[in-house]
PyMOL Python script that loads the backbone (N, CA, C, O; Angstrom):
from pymol import cmd

cmd.read_pdbstr("""\
ATOM      1  N   MET A   1       9.466 -90.520  23.510  1.00  0.00           N
ATOM      2  CA  MET A   1       9.566 -91.963  22.771  1.00  0.00           C
ATOM      3  C   MET A   1       9.315 -91.906  21.264  1.00  0.00           C
ATOM      4  O   MET A   1       8.328 -91.386  20.744  1.00  0.00           O
ATOM      5  N   LEU A   2      10.473 -92.589  20.531  1.00  0.00           N
ATOM      6  CA  LEU A   2      10.428 -92.945  19.067  1.00  0.00           C
ATOM      7  C   LEU A   2       9.866 -93.908  18.324  1.00  0.00           C
ATOM      8  O   LEU A   2      10.311 -94.983  18.729  1.00  0.00           O
ATOM      9  N   GLN A   3       9.065 -94.075  17.387  1.00  0.00           N
ATOM     10  CA  GLN A   3       8.660 -95.040  16.729  1.00  0.00           C
ATOM     11  C   GLN A   3       9.220 -95.099  15.331  1.00  0.00           C
ATOM     12  O   GLN A   3       9.029 -94.224  14.485  1.00  0.00           O
ATOM     13  N   THR A   4      10.010 -96.325  15.130  1.00  0.00           N
ATOM     14  CA  THR A   4      10.277 -96.096  13.486  1.00  0.00           C
ATOM     15  C   THR A   4      10.431 -97.236  13.063  1.00  0.00           C
ATOM     16  O   THR A   4      10.334 -98.061  13.972  1.00  0.00           O
ATOM     17  N   VAL A   5      10.701 -97.821  11.728  1.00  0.00           N
ATOM     18  CA  VAL A   5      10.515 -98.847  11.079  1.00  0.00           C
ATOM     19  C   VAL A   5      12.468 -99.309  10.482  1.00  0.00           C
ATOM     20  O   VAL A   5      13.175 -98.694   9.684  1.00  0.00           O
ATOM     21  N   CYS A   6      12.734-100.401  11.166  1.00  0.00           N
ATOM     22  CA  CYS A   6      14.020-100.890  10.612  1.00  0.00           C
ATOM     23  C   CYS A   6      14.241-100.868   9.273  1.00  0.00           C
ATOM     24  O   CYS A   6      13.532-101.654   8.645  1.00  0.00           O
ATOM     25  N   PRO A   7      15.082-100.146   8.573  1.00  0.00           N
ATOM     26  CA  PRO A   7      15.265-100.315   7.019  1.00  0.00           C
ATOM     27  C   PRO A   7      15.649-101.385   6.818  1.00  0.00           C
ATOM     28  O   PRO A   7      15.280-101.659   5.676  1.00  0.00           O
ATOM     29  N   ASP A   8      16.435-102.582   7.427  1.00  0.00           N
ATOM     30  CA  ASP A   8      16.742-103.598   6.520  1.00  0.00           C
ATOM     31  C   ASP A   8      15.964-104.798   6.697  1.00  0.00           C
ATOM     32  O   ASP A   8      16.210-105.698   5.893  1.00  0.00           O
ATOM     33  N   CYS A   9      14.978-105.041   7.668  1.00  0.00           N
ATOM     34  CA  CYS A   9      13.934-106.233   8.063  1.00  0.00           C
ATOM     35  C   CYS A   9      12.650-105.790   8.101  1.00  0.00           C
ATOM     36  O   CYS A   9      11.675-106.542   8.080  1.00  0.00           O
ATOM     37  N   GLY A  10      12.576-103.868   8.190  1.00  0.00           N
ATOM     38  CA  GLY A  10      10.965-103.900   8.163  1.00  0.00           C
ATOM     39  C   GLY A  10      10.416-103.930   9.587  1.00  0.00           C
ATOM     40  O   GLY A  10       9.234-103.608   9.714  1.00  0.00           O
ATOM     41  N   ALA A  11      11.121-104.278  10.698  1.00  0.00           N
ATOM     42  CA  ALA A  11      10.369-104.755  12.205  1.00  0.00           C
ATOM     43  C   ALA A  11      10.144-103.092  12.715  1.00  0.00           C
ATOM     44  O   ALA A  11      11.053-102.272  12.843  1.00  0.00           O
ATOM     45  N   ALA A  12       8.819-102.876  12.939  1.00  0.00           N
ATOM     46  CA  ALA A  12       8.775-102.012  14.141  1.00  0.00           C
ATOM     47  C   ALA A  12       9.399-101.685  15.182  1.00  0.00           C
ATOM     48  O   ALA A  12       9.272-102.512  16.085  1.00  0.00           O
ATOM     49  N   LEU A  13      10.220-100.537  15.495  1.00  0.00           N
ATOM     50  CA  LEU A  13      10.894-100.384  16.828  1.00  0.00           C
ATOM     51  C   LEU A  13      10.240 -99.070  17.714  1.00  0.00           C
ATOM     52  O   LEU A  13      10.074 -97.904  17.357  1.00  0.00           O
ATOM     53  N   ARG A  14       9.999 -99.610  18.756  1.00  0.00           N
ATOM     54  CA  ARG A  14       9.780 -98.455  19.758  1.00  0.00           C
ATOM     55  C   ARG A  14      11.210 -98.114  20.838  1.00  0.00           C
ATOM     56  O   ARG A  14      11.846 -98.936  21.498  1.00  0.00           O
ATOM     57  N   ILE A  15      11.412 -96.695  20.738  1.00  0.00           N
ATOM     58  CA  ILE A  15      13.206 -96.259  21.117  1.00  0.00           C
ATOM     59  C   ILE A  15      12.566 -95.031  22.385  1.00  0.00           C
ATOM     60  O   ILE A  15      11.588 -94.295  22.517  1.00  0.00           O
ATOM     61  N   ASP A  16      13.568 -95.317  22.989  1.00  0.00           N
ATOM     62  CA  ASP A  16      13.421 -94.273  24.238  1.00  0.00           C
ATOM     63  C   ASP A  16      14.183 -93.305  23.905  1.00  0.00           C
ATOM     64  O   ASP A  16      15.382 -93.558  23.790  1.00  0.00           O
ATOM     65  N   ALA A  17      13.679 -91.857  23.645  1.00  0.00           N
ATOM     66  CA  ALA A  17      14.751 -90.849  23.030  1.00  0.00           C
ATOM     67  C   ALA A  17      15.540 -90.230  24.165  1.00  0.00           C
ATOM     68  O   ALA A  17      16.288 -89.372  23.696  1.00  0.00           O
ATOM     69  N   GLU A  18      15.659 -90.337  25.468  1.00  0.00           N
ATOM     70  CA  GLU A  18      16.263 -90.076  26.249  1.00  0.00           C
ATOM     71  C   GLU A  18      17.655 -91.370  26.492  1.00  0.00           C
ATOM     72  O   GLU A  18      18.788 -91.193  26.941  1.00  0.00           O
ATOM     73  N   THR A  19      17.217 -92.212  26.160  1.00  0.00           N
ATOM     74  CA  THR A  19      18.356 -93.340  26.742  1.00  0.00           C
ATOM     75  C   THR A  19      18.785 -93.844  25.047  1.00  0.00           C
ATOM     76  O   THR A  19      19.875 -94.266  24.661  1.00  0.00           O
ATOM     77  N   GLY A  20      17.983 -93.706  24.538  1.00  0.00           N
ATOM     78  CA  GLY A  20      18.220 -94.781  22.677  1.00  0.00           C
ATOM     79  C   GLY A  20      18.183 -96.316  23.348  1.00  0.00           C
ATOM     80  O   GLY A  20      19.244 -96.904  23.142  1.00  0.00           O
ATOM     81  N   ALA A  21      17.405 -96.937  23.947  1.00  0.00           N
ATOM     82  CA  ALA A  21      17.588 -97.786  24.197  1.00  0.00           C
ATOM     83  C   ALA A  21      15.754 -98.474  23.404  1.00  0.00           C
ATOM     84  O   ALA A  21      14.681 -97.874  23.475  1.00  0.00           O
ATOM     85  N   VAL A  22      15.928 -99.388  22.958  1.00  0.00           N
ATOM     86  CA  VAL A  22      15.072-100.037  22.809  1.00  0.00           C
ATOM     87  C   VAL A  22      13.730-100.753  23.425  1.00  0.00           C
ATOM     88  O   VAL A  22      13.786-101.914  23.829  1.00  0.00           O
ATOM     89  N   LEU A  23      12.763-100.139  23.461  1.00  0.00           N
ATOM     90  CA  LEU A  23      11.772-100.686  24.381  1.00  0.00           C
ATOM     91  C   LEU A  23      10.757-101.990  24.015  1.00  0.00           C
ATOM     92  O   LEU A  23      10.569-102.918  24.802  1.00  0.00           O
ATOM     93  N   SER A  24      10.015-101.871  22.411  1.00  0.00           N
ATOM     94  CA  SER A  24       9.940-102.635  22.126  1.00  0.00           C
ATOM     95  C   SER A  24      10.237-102.978  20.219  1.00  0.00           C
ATOM     96  O   SER A  24      10.570-102.159  19.362  1.00  0.00           O
ATOM     97  N   HIS A  25       9.928-104.654  20.043  1.00  0.00           N
ATOM     98  CA  HIS A  25      10.456-104.425  18.628  1.00  0.00           C
ATOM     99  C   HIS A  25       9.100-105.586  18.103  1.00  0.00           C
ATOM    100  O   HIS A  25       8.908-106.685  18.624  1.00  0.00           O
ATOM    101  N   THR A  26       8.468-105.124  17.219  1.00  0.00           N
ATOM    102  CA  THR A  26       7.794-105.928  16.144  1.00  0.00           C
ATOM    103  C   THR A  26       8.028-106.404  15.139  1.00  0.00           C
ATOM    104  O   THR A  26       8.363-105.630  14.242  1.00  0.00           O
ATOM    105  N   SER A  27       7.977-107.465  14.920  1.00  0.00           N
ATOM    106  CA  SER A  27       8.614-108.075  13.584  1.00  0.00           C
ATOM    107  C   SER A  27       7.801-108.068  12.665  1.00  0.00           C
ATOM    108  O   SER A  27       6.628-108.417  12.802  1.00  0.00           O
ATOM    109  N   ALA A  28       8.558-107.480  11.097  1.00  0.00           N
ATOM    110  CA  ALA A  28       7.433-107.307  10.149  1.00  0.00           C
ATOM    111  C   ALA A  28       7.052-108.783   9.586  1.00  0.00           C
ATOM    112  O   ALA A  28       7.719-109.811   9.695  1.00  0.00           O
ATOM    113  N   PRO A  29       5.659-108.581   8.888  1.00  0.00           N
ATOM    114  CA  PRO A  29       5.332-110.095   8.583  1.00  0.00           C
ATOM    115  C   PRO A  29       5.678-110.233   7.585  1.00  0.00           C
ATOM    116  O   PRO A  29       5.639-109.296   6.788  1.00  0.00           O
ATOM    117  N   ARG A  30       6.181-111.535   7.218  1.00  0.00           N
ATOM    118  CA  ARG A  30       6.761-112.796   6.421  1.00  0.00           C
ATOM    119  C   ARG A  30       5.858-112.318   5.351  1.00  0.00           C
ATOM    120  O   ARG A  30       4.693-111.949   5.496  1.00  0.00           O
ATOM    121  N   LYS A  31       6.863-112.397   3.755  1.00  0.00           N
ATOM    122  CA  LYS A  31       6.494-112.411   2.700  1.00  0.00           C
ATOM    123  C   LYS A  31       6.473-114.005   2.513  1.00  0.00           C
ATOM    124  O   LYS A  31       7.246-114.831   3.001  1.00  0.00           O
ATOM    125  N   ARG A  32       5.319-114.213   1.631  1.00  0.00           N
ATOM    126  CA  ARG A  32       4.918-115.550   1.185  1.00  0.00           C
ATOM    127  C   ARG A  32       6.084-115.482   0.042  1.00  0.00           C
ATOM    128  O   ARG A  32       6.486-114.561  -0.668  1.00  0.00           O
ATOM    129  N   THR A  33       6.464-116.896   0.175  1.00  0.00           N
ATOM    130  CA  THR A  33       7.429-117.427  -1.315  1.00  0.00           C
ATOM    131  C   THR A  33       6.835-117.645  -2.019  1.00  0.00           C
ATOM    132  O   THR A  33       7.134-117.330  -3.171  1.00  0.00           O
ATOM    133  N   PHE A  34       5.530-118.378  -1.704  1.00  0.00           N
ATOM    134  CA  PHE A  34       4.751-119.241  -2.943  1.00  0.00           C
ATOM    135  C   PHE A  34       3.368-118.602  -3.333  1.00  0.00           C
ATOM    136  O   PHE A  34       2.603-118.899  -2.416  1.00  0.00           O
ATOM    137  N   GLU A  35       2.924-118.108  -3.962  1.00  0.00           N
ATOM    138  CA  GLU A  35       1.320-117.522  -4.228  1.00  0.00           C
ATOM    139  C   GLU A  35       0.055-118.612  -3.911  1.00  0.00           C
ATOM    140  O   GLU A  35      -1.068-118.213  -3.603  1.00  0.00           O
ATOM    141  N   ASP A  36       0.434-120.145  -4.044  1.00  0.00           N
ATOM    142  CA  ASP A  36      -0.486-120.883  -3.947  1.00  0.00           C
ATOM    143  C   ASP A  36       0.345-122.326  -3.736  1.00  0.00           C
ATOM    144  O   ASP A  36       1.567-122.468  -3.693  1.00  0.00           O
ATOM    145  N   LEU A  37      -0.697-123.353  -3.619  1.00  0.00           N
ATOM    146  CA  LEU A  37       0.285-124.639  -3.458  1.00  0.00           C
ATOM    147  C   LEU A  37       0.639-124.989  -4.349  1.00  0.00           C
ATOM    148  O   LEU A  37       1.868-125.043  -4.312  1.00  0.00           O
ATOM    149  N   GLU A  38       0.169-125.362  -5.419  1.00  0.00           N
ATOM    150  CA  GLU A  38       0.575-125.391  -6.903  1.00  0.00           C
ATOM    151  C   GLU A  38       1.614-124.935  -7.171  1.00  0.00           C
ATOM    152  O   GLU A  38       2.466-125.817  -7.060  1.00  0.00           O
ATOM    153  N   THR A  39       2.079-123.899  -7.511  1.00  0.00           N
ATOM    154  CA  THR A  39       3.527-123.242  -7.368  1.00  0.00           C
ATOM    155  C   THR A  39       4.710-123.834  -6.587  1.00  0.00           C
ATOM    156  O   THR A  39       5.894-124.032  -6.859  1.00  0.00           O
ATOM    157  N   ALA A  40       3.851-124.061  -5.399  1.00  0.00           N
ATOM    158  CA  ALA A  40       4.817-124.734  -3.982  1.00  0.00           C
ATOM    159  C   ALA A  40       5.404-126.079  -4.323  1.00  0.00           C
ATOM    160  O   ALA A  40       6.518-126.470  -3.973  1.00  0.00           O
ATOM    161  N   ALA A  41       4.519-126.747  -5.052  1.00  0.00           N
ATOM    162  CA  ALA A  41       4.363-128.333  -5.498  1.00  0.00           C
ATOM    163  C   ALA A  41       5.226-128.110  -7.084  1.00  0.00           C
ATOM    164  O   ALA A  41       5.716-129.051  -7.709  1.00  0.00           O
ATOM    165  N   LYS A  42       5.259-126.944  -7.443  1.00  0.00           N
ATOM    166  CA  LYS A  42       6.151-127.292  -8.520  1.00  0.00           C
ATOM    167  C   LYS A  42       7.535-126.829  -8.543  1.00  0.00           C
ATOM    168  O   LYS A  42       8.406-127.203  -9.329  1.00  0.00           O
ATOM    169  N   ALA A  43       7.667-125.856  -7.465  1.00  0.00           N
ATOM    170  CA  ALA A  43       8.973-125.658  -7.085  1.00  0.00           C
ATOM    171  C   ALA A  43       9.672-126.840  -6.456  1.00  0.00           C
ATOM    172  O   ALA A  43      10.791-127.160  -6.859  1.00  0.00           O
ATOM    173  N   MET A  44       8.960-127.625  -5.314  1.00  0.00           N
ATOM    174  CA  MET A  44       9.360-128.856  -4.945  1.00  0.00           C
ATOM    175  C   MET A  44       9.684-129.761  -6.318  1.00  0.00           C
ATOM    176  O   MET A  44      10.861-129.902  -6.650  1.00  0.00           O
ATOM    177  N   ARG A  45       8.743-130.297  -7.011  1.00  0.00           N
ATOM    178  CA  ARG A  45       9.593-130.790  -7.984  1.00  0.00           C
ATOM    179  C   ARG A  45      10.532-130.337  -8.768  1.00  0.00           C
ATOM    180  O   ARG A  45      11.550-131.029  -8.769  1.00  0.00           O
ATOM    181  N   GLU A  46      10.542-129.279  -9.532  1.00  0.00           N
ATOM    182  CA  GLU A  46      11.450-129.015 -10.103  1.00  0.00           C
ATOM    183  C   GLU A  46      13.072-129.403  -9.259  1.00  0.00           C
ATOM    184  O   GLU A  46      14.063-129.829  -9.853  1.00  0.00           O
ATOM    185  N   GLN A  47      12.989-129.131  -7.823  1.00  0.00           N
ATOM    186  CA  GLN A  47      14.315-128.995  -6.944  1.00  0.00           C
ATOM    187  C   GLN A  47      14.778-130.705  -6.847  1.00  0.00           C
ATOM    188  O   GLN A  47      15.887-131.222  -6.711  1.00  0.00           O
ATOM    189  N   ASP A  48      13.607-131.212  -6.963  1.00  0.00           N
ATOM    190  CA  ASP A  48      13.872-132.644  -6.887  1.00  0.00           C
ATOM    191  C   ASP A  48      14.380-133.104  -8.000  1.00  0.00           C
ATOM    192  O   ASP A  48      15.141-134.071  -7.966  1.00  0.00           O
ATOM    193  N   ASP A  49      13.964-132.344  -9.448  1.00  0.00           N
ATOM    194  CA  ASP A  49      15.113-132.902 -10.644  1.00  0.00           C
ATOM    195  C   ASP A  49      16.200-132.642 -10.462  1.00  0.00           C
ATOM    196  O   ASP A  49      17.035-133.433 -10.901  1.00  0.00           O
ATOM    197  N   ARG A  50      16.647-131.456  -9.758  1.00  0.00           N
ATOM    198  CA  ARG A  50      17.826-130.914 -10.214  1.00  0.00           C
ATOM    199  C   ARG A  50      18.516-131.549  -9.057  1.00  0.00           C
ATOM    200  O   ARG A  50      19.738-131.412  -9.115  1.00  0.00           O
ATOM    201  N   LYS A  51      18.198-132.023  -8.306  1.00  0.00           N
ATOM    202  CA  LYS A  51      18.817-133.065  -7.487  1.00  0.00           C
ATOM    203  C   LYS A  51      19.173-134.427  -8.131  1.00  0.00           C
ATOM    204  O   LYS A  51      20.268-134.979  -8.023  1.00  0.00           O
ATOM    205  N   GLU A  52      18.048-134.919  -8.848  1.00  0.00           N
ATOM    206  CA  GLU A  52      18.285-136.251  -9.250  1.00  0.00           C
ATOM    207  C   GLU A  52      19.161-135.608 -10.386  1.00  0.00           C
ATOM    208  O   GLU A  52      19.658-136.680 -10.732  1.00  0.00           O
ATOM    209  N   SER A  53      19.651-134.838 -11.108  1.00  0.00           N
ATOM    210  CA  SER A  53      20.514-134.571 -12.235  1.00  0.00           C
ATOM    211  C   SER A  53      21.924-134.859 -11.975  1.00  0.00           C
ATOM    212  O   SER A  53      22.826-135.542 -12.461  1.00  0.00           O
ATOM    213  N   ILE A  54      21.690-133.874 -10.793  1.00  0.00           N
ATOM    214  CA  ILE A  54      23.310-133.480 -10.014  1.00  0.00           C
ATOM    215  C   ILE A  54      23.803-135.045  -9.524  1.00  0.00           C
ATOM    216  O   ILE A  54      24.932-135.499  -9.706  1.00  0.00           O
ATOM    217  N   PHE A  55      22.848-135.641  -8.963  1.00  0.00           N
ATOM    218  CA  PHE A  55      23.214-137.143  -8.794  1.00  0.00           C
ATOM    219  C   PHE A  55      23.944-137.995  -9.622  1.00  0.00           C
ATOM    220  O   PHE A  55      24.953-138.673  -9.429  1.00  0.00           O
ATOM    221  N   ARG A  56      22.933-137.747 -10.965  1.00  0.00           N
ATOM    222  CA  ARG A  56      23.445-138.470 -12.148  1.00  0.00           C
ATOM    223  C   ARG A  56      24.998-138.187 -12.182  1.00  0.00           C
ATOM    224  O   ARG A  56      25.959-138.913 -11.926  1.00  0.00           O
ATOM    225  N   GLN A  57      24.909-137.007 -12.546  1.00  0.00           N
ATOM    226  CA  GLN A  57      26.730-136.697 -13.030  1.00  0.00           C
ATOM    227  C   GLN A  57      27.534-137.091 -11.743  1.00  0.00           C
ATOM    228  O   GLN A  57      28.613-137.655 -11.930  1.00  0.00           O
ATOM    229  N   SER A  58      27.160-136.876 -10.568  1.00  0.00           N
ATOM    230  CA  SER A  58      28.284-137.583  -9.514  1.00  0.00           C
ATOM    231  C   SER A  58      28.600-139.046 -10.068  1.00  0.00           C
ATOM    232  O   SER A  58      29.768-139.306 -10.356  1.00  0.00           O
ATOM    233  N   LEU A  59      27.586-140.031 -10.230  1.00  0.00           N
ATOM    234  CA  LEU A  59      27.349-140.979 -10.395  1.00  0.00           C
ATOM    235  C   LEU A  59      28.241-141.215 -11.449  1.00  0.00           C
ATOM    236  O   LEU A  59      29.125-142.046 -11.241  1.00  0.00           O
ATOM    237  N   GLU A  60      28.191-140.624 -12.599  1.00  0.00           N
ATOM    238  CA  GLU A  60      28.875-140.707 -14.074  1.00  0.00           C
ATOM    239  C   GLU A  60      30.373-140.286 -13.632  1.00  0.00           C
ATOM    240  O   GLU A  60      31.289-140.933 -14.139  1.00  0.00           O
ATOM    241  N   ALA A  61      30.668-139.315 -12.782  1.00  0.00           N
ATOM    242  CA  ALA A  61      31.596-138.799 -12.841  1.00  0.00           C
ATOM    243  C   ALA A  61      33.009-139.938 -11.781  1.00  0.00           C
ATOM    244  O   ALA A  61      34.240-139.920 -11.767  1.00  0.00           O
ATOM    245  N   GLU A  62      32.023-140.726 -11.098  1.00  0.00           N
ATOM    246  CA  GLU A  62      32.546-141.726 -10.614  1.00  0.00           C
ATOM    247  C   GLU A  62      33.178-142.578 -11.021  1.00  0.00           C
ATOM    248  O   GLU A  62      34.368-142.859 -10.880  1.00  0.00           O
ATOM    249  N   LYS A  63      31.666-143.431 -12.033  1.00  0.00           N
ATOM    250  CA  LYS A  63      32.497-144.079 -12.870  1.00  0.00           C
ATOM    251  C   LYS A  63      33.408-144.525 -13.600  1.00  0.00           C
ATOM    252  O   LYS A  63      33.818-145.660 -13.844  1.00  0.00           O
ATOM    253  N   ASN A  64      33.929-142.614 -14.216  1.00  0.00           N
ATOM    254  CA  ASN A  64      35.015-142.379 -15.541  1.00  0.00           C
ATOM    255  C   ASN A  64      36.360-142.224 -14.331  1.00  0.00           C
ATOM    256  O   ASN A  64      37.502-142.083 -14.769  1.00  0.00           O
ATOM    257  N   LYS A  65      36.149-142.259 -13.010  1.00  0.00           N
ATOM    258  CA  LYS A  65      36.860-141.827 -12.087  1.00  0.00           C
ATOM    259  C   LYS A  65      38.667-142.479 -12.028  1.00  0.00           C
ATOM    260  O   LYS A  65      39.739-141.953 -11.728  1.00  0.00           O
ATOM    261  N   GLU A  66      38.211-144.019 -12.537  1.00  0.00           N
ATOM    262  CA  GLU A  66      39.357-144.914 -12.465  1.00  0.00           C
ATOM    263  C   GLU A  66      39.961-144.722 -14.226  1.00  0.00           C
ATOM    264  O   GLU A  66      41.159-144.713 -14.510  1.00  0.00           O
ATOM    265  N   ASP A  67      39.238-144.632 -14.879  1.00  0.00           N
ATOM    266  CA  ASP A  67      39.986-144.195 -16.104  1.00  0.00           C
ATOM    267  C   ASP A  67      40.761-143.109 -16.067  1.00  0.00           C
ATOM    268  O   ASP A  67      41.966-143.337 -16.167  1.00  0.00           O
ATOM    269  N   LEU A  68      40.345-141.712 -15.924  1.00  0.00           N
ATOM    270  CA  LEU A  68      40.739-140.687 -15.292  1.00  0.00           C
ATOM    271  C   LEU A  68      42.227-140.724 -14.423  1.00  0.00           C
ATOM    272  O   LEU A  68      43.308-140.156 -14.575  1.00  0.00           O
ATOM    273  N   LEU A  69      41.760-141.564 -13.574  1.00  0.00           N
ATOM    274  CA  LEU A  69      43.592-141.705 -13.308  1.00  0.00           C
ATOM    275  C   LEU A  69      44.062-142.533 -13.328  1.00  0.00           C
ATOM    276  O   LEU A  69      44.730-142.838 -12.340  1.00  0.00           O
ATOM    277  N   GLU A  70      43.996-143.502 -14.587  1.00  0.00           N
ATOM    278  CA  GLU A  70      44.747-144.200 -15.121  1.00  0.00           C
ATOM    279  C   GLU A  70      45.572-143.417 -16.134  1.00  0.00           C
ATOM    280  O   GLU A  70      46.794-143.530 -16.226  1.00  0.00           O
ATOM    281  N   LYS A  71      44.750-142.539 -16.959  1.00  0.00           N
ATOM    282  CA  LYS A  71      45.517-141.822 -17.354  1.00  0.00           C
ATOM    283  C   LYS A  71      46.594-140.718 -17.146  1.00  0.00           C
ATOM    284  O   LYS A  71      47.630-140.535 -17.785  1.00  0.00           O
ATOM    285  N   ARG A  72      45.949-139.843 -15.808  1.00  0.00           N
ATOM    286  CA  ARG A  72      46.943-139.381 -14.784  1.00  0.00           C
ATOM    287  C   ARG A  72      48.506-139.802 -14.908  1.00  0.00           C
ATOM    288  O   ARG A  72      49.552-139.342 -15.366  1.00  0.00           O
ATOM    289  N   PHE A  73      47.833-141.449 -13.932  1.00  0.00           N
ATOM    290  CA  PHE A  73      49.180-142.121 -13.904  1.00  0.00           C
ATOM    291  C   PHE A  73      50.175-142.125 -15.369  1.00  0.00           C
ATOM    292  O   PHE A  73      51.276-141.577 -15.317  1.00  0.00           O
ATOM    293  N   ALA A  74      49.776-142.673 -16.448  1.00  0.00           N
ATOM    294  CA  ALA A  74      50.457-142.991 -17.366  1.00  0.00           C
ATOM    295  C   ALA A  74      51.079-141.848 -17.633  1.00  0.00           C
ATOM    296  O   ALA A  74      52.305-141.845 -17.745  1.00  0.00           O
ATOM    297  N   GLU A  75      50.286-140.616 -17.789  1.00  0.00           N
ATOM    298  CA  GLU A  75      50.940-139.388 -18.017  1.00  0.00           C
ATOM    299  C   GLU A  75      52.308-139.040 -17.087  1.00  0.00           C
ATOM    300  O   GLU A  75      53.468-138.867 -17.461  1.00  0.00           O
ATOM    301  N   ALA A  76      51.847-139.013 -16.020  1.00  0.00           N
ATOM    302  CA  ALA A  76      53.102-138.834 -15.036  1.00  0.00           C
ATOM    303  C   ALA A  76      54.474-139.825 -15.076  1.00  0.00           C
ATOM    304  O   ALA A  76      55.648-139.547 -14.829  1.00  0.00           O
ATOM    305  N   MET A  77      53.887-141.006 -15.459  1.00  0.00           N
ATOM    306  CA  MET A  77      55.192-141.838 -15.772  1.00  0.00           C
ATOM    307  C   MET A  77      55.775-141.842 -17.028  1.00  0.00           C
ATOM    308  O   MET A  77      56.880-142.375 -17.128  1.00  0.00           O
ATOM    309  N   ARG A  78      55.209-141.313 -18.092  1.00  0.00           N
ATOM    310  CA  ARG A  78      55.735-140.894 -19.207  1.00  0.00           C
ATOM    311  C   ARG A  78      56.907-139.576 -18.814  1.00  0.00           C
ATOM    312  O   ARG A  78      58.089-139.432 -19.128  1.00  0.00           O
ATOM    313  N   LYS A  79      56.148-138.899 -18.151  1.00  0.00           N
ATOM    314  CA  LYS A  79      57.595-137.433 -17.752  1.00  0.00           C
ATOM    315  C   LYS A  79      57.997-137.901 -16.904  1.00  0.00           C
ATOM    316  O   LYS A  79      58.951-137.171 -16.635  1.00  0.00           O
ATOM    317  N   ALA A  80      57.973-138.862 -16.018  1.00  0.00           N
ATOM    318  CA  ALA A  80      59.766-139.657 -15.229  1.00  0.00           C
ATOM    319  C   ALA A  80      60.127-140.321 -16.452  1.00  0.00           C
ATOM    320  O   ALA A  80      61.339-140.521 -16.359  1.00  0.00           O
ATOM    321  N   LYS A  81      59.865-140.602 -17.143  1.00  0.00           N
ATOM    322  CA  LYS A  81      60.888-141.215 -17.658  1.00  0.00           C
ATOM    323  C   LYS A  81      61.525-140.464 -18.862  1.00  0.00           C
ATOM    324  O   LYS A  81      62.650-140.774 -19.254  1.00  0.00           O
ATOM    325  N   ASP A  82      60.962-139.697 -19.315  1.00  0.00           N
ATOM    326  CA  ASP A  82      61.634-138.305 -19.995  1.00  0.00           C
ATOM    327  C   ASP A  82      62.556-137.331 -18.941  1.00  0.00           C
ATOM    328  O   ASP A  82      63.452-136.682 -19.481  1.00  0.00           O
ATOM    329  N   ALA A  83      62.438-137.237 -17.935  1.00  0.00           N
ATOM    330  CA  ALA A  83      63.335-136.603 -17.040  1.00  0.00           C
ATOM    331  C   ALA A  83      64.461-137.332 -16.699  1.00  0.00           C
ATOM    332  O   ALA A  83      64.654-138.495 -16.343  1.00  0.00           O
ATOM    333  N   PRO A  84      65.472-135.922 -16.988  1.00  0.00           N
ATOM    334  CA  PRO A  84      66.893-136.332 -16.721  1.00  0.00           C
ATOM    335  C   PRO A  84      67.126-137.267 -15.504  1.00  0.00           C
ATOM    336  O   PRO A  84      66.416-137.007 -14.533  1.00  0.00           O
ATOM    337  N   ALA A  85      68.005-138.326 -15.373  1.00  0.00           N
ATOM    338  CA  ALA A  85      68.129-139.076 -14.219  1.00  0.00           C
ATOM    339  C   ALA A  85      69.587-138.485 -14.069  1.00  0.00           C
ATOM    340  O   ALA A  85      70.549-138.148 -14.760  1.00  0.00           O
ATOM    341  N   GLY A  86      69.142-138.568 -12.650  1.00  0.00           N
ATOM    342  CA  GLY A  86      70.351-137.984 -11.649  1.00  0.00           C
ATOM    343  C   GLY A  86      69.674-137.985 -10.511  1.00  0.00           C
ATOM    344  O   GLY A  86      68.561-138.421 -10.216  1.00  0.00           O
ATOM    345  N   LYS A  87      70.666-137.329  -9.794  1.00  0.00           N
ATOM    346  CA  LYS A  87      71.113-136.841  -8.165  1.00  0.00           C
ATOM    347  C   LYS A  87      70.093-135.729  -7.880  1.00  0.00           C
ATOM    348  O   LYS A  87      70.322-134.612  -8.344  1.00  0.00           O
ATOM    349  N   PRO A  88      68.704-136.001  -6.970  1.00  0.00           N
ATOM    350  CA  PRO A  88      67.744-134.748  -6.712  1.00  0.00           C
ATOM    351  C   PRO A  88      69.089-133.567  -6.143  1.00  0.00           C
ATOM    352  O   PRO A  88      70.185-133.933  -5.718  1.00  0.00           O
ATOM    353  N   LEU A  89      68.692-132.332  -6.264  1.00  0.00           N
ATOM    354  CA  LEU A  89      69.615-131.218  -5.019  1.00  0.00           C
ATOM    355  C   LEU A  89      68.999-131.366  -3.860  1.00  0.00           C
ATOM    356  O   LEU A  89      67.839-131.775  -3.904  1.00  0.00           O
ATOM    357  N   ARG A  90      69.537-131.109  -2.706  1.00  0.00           N
ATOM    358  CA  ARG A  90      69.329-130.804  -1.866  1.00  0.00           C
ATOM    359  C   ARG A  90      69.444-129.188  -1.614  1.00  0.00           C
ATOM    360  O   ARG A  90      70.146-128.538  -2.387  1.00  0.00           O
ATOM    361  N   GLU A  91      68.825-128.599  -0.642  1.00  0.00           N
ATOM    362  CA  GLU A  91      69.277-127.120  -0.440  1.00  0.00           C
ATOM    363  C   GLU A  91      70.498-127.048  -0.199  1.00  0.00           C
ATOM    364  O   GLU A  91      71.114-126.386  -1.034  1.00  0.00           O
ATOM    365  N   PHE A  92      71.461-127.731   1.118  1.00  0.00           N
ATOM    366  CA  PHE A  92      72.788-127.717   1.412  1.00  0.00           C
ATOM    367  C   PHE A  92      73.544-127.858   0.570  1.00  0.00           C
ATOM    368  O   PHE A  92      74.684-127.478   0.837  1.00  0.00           O
ATOM    369  N   ASP A  93      73.311-128.433  -0.775  1.00  0.00           N
ATOM    370  CA  ASP A  93      74.077-128.597  -2.228  1.00  0.00           C
ATOM    371  C   ASP A  93      74.700-127.831  -3.234  1.00  0.00           C
ATOM    372  O   ASP A  93      75.411-128.027  -4.219  1.00  0.00           O
ATOM    373  N   LEU A  94      74.034-126.630  -2.470  1.00  0.00           N
ATOM    374  CA  LEU A  94      73.582-125.049  -3.633  1.00  0.00           C
ATOM    375  C   LEU A  94      74.429-124.261  -3.280  1.00  0.00           C
ATOM    376  O   LEU A  94      75.014-123.577  -4.119  1.00  0.00           O
ATOM    377  N   ASP A  95      74.824-124.121  -1.347  1.00  0.00           N
ATOM    378  CA  ASP A  95      76.168-123.581  -0.798  1.00  0.00           C
ATOM    379  C   ASP A  95      76.937-123.488  -1.398  1.00  0.00           C
ATOM    380  O   ASP A  95      78.008-123.060  -0.967  1.00  0.00           O
TER     381      ASP A  95
END
""", "prot")
cmd.dss("prot")
cmd.show_as("cartoon", "prot")
cmd.util.cbc("prot")
cmd.orient("prot")
């Protein structure tokens, strides 16, 4: 029987030497994300602030969306007026 540690996740594995089958698996202890409750609360507040900022940006973009679409439409109309008038070519017209 072999005992080894997984290089990826750090779990302890017991492996049968003859068959190569894993006999037991003990998960690695979880690492703490935050040292204390205060840093976790601070991270949550920062995350809330980022969410609020992204929401405000989205709201501003939605308010300006109508103006942007009107400008794009005006530009497309200008290009359409400047384009030469004529019949559009079809594929079989090119033969």
